[in-house]
N, C-alpha and C positions, 0 to 999 in steps of 0.2 A: 715494449721492446726495450731491452737494456742497452747501454752505450756500446757494448761490443757488437751486438746485433745490428745497431744502426750503422756500423762501419762496413758491414758485409757488402752492400752495393759498391762502395768505393773500392774495396778489395777485389771484388769480381771484375770491375772495369779496369783496374790498374795493377793487377797482380804482377805482371811481368816487369813493369817499370819499378814497382816497389821492391821486388826481389833484386833487380839489377842494382838499384841504389844501395840496398843493404849489403850486397856482396862487395860492391865497390868500397864502401866504408870499412868493411872487415878486411879488405886487402891491404890497408895501410899498416906497415910495420911501425907501430907507434907506442911502444911501452915507455911511458914517460920517465921511469926510473933509470933508464939507460941513456946517458948523455949522447952517445954516438947516434942515437935514433932521433935526436931533436929535429933535424930537418924533415924527417918523415912525419913527426908529430905535428909540426907546423903546417905541412901539406894537408894533413888530416883535418886540422882546425879550419883551414881555408875552405876545404871541400865541404865540410859540414856547415859552415857559415853560409856558403853559397847555396847549398841545398835548402837550408831552412828559410833563407830569404827569398830566393827566386822560385823554388818549387812549392813552398808552403805558405809564403807570405808573412813570415815572422820578421820581427826586427831583432837583430842580434848585436852583441858587443863582445869583443875579445878582450879579456883581462890578462895581461902578462904578469907573471910573478917571478920573484928572484929564484934562481936555481936551475 
């Protein structure tokens, strides 16, 4: 079984939650090249950080950069 096949049971069990999270992530208007969208970008960063930490158990760190 390859790695993609090993994820099938997870997908089958959690498909609705996975799609809901993906669509929520895509809903952020967060083009980083547009300064007017910076608040949206920061909301997206916080959402993704929370998702990775609470839902998937990752440890994350946000790095700010000038600009």
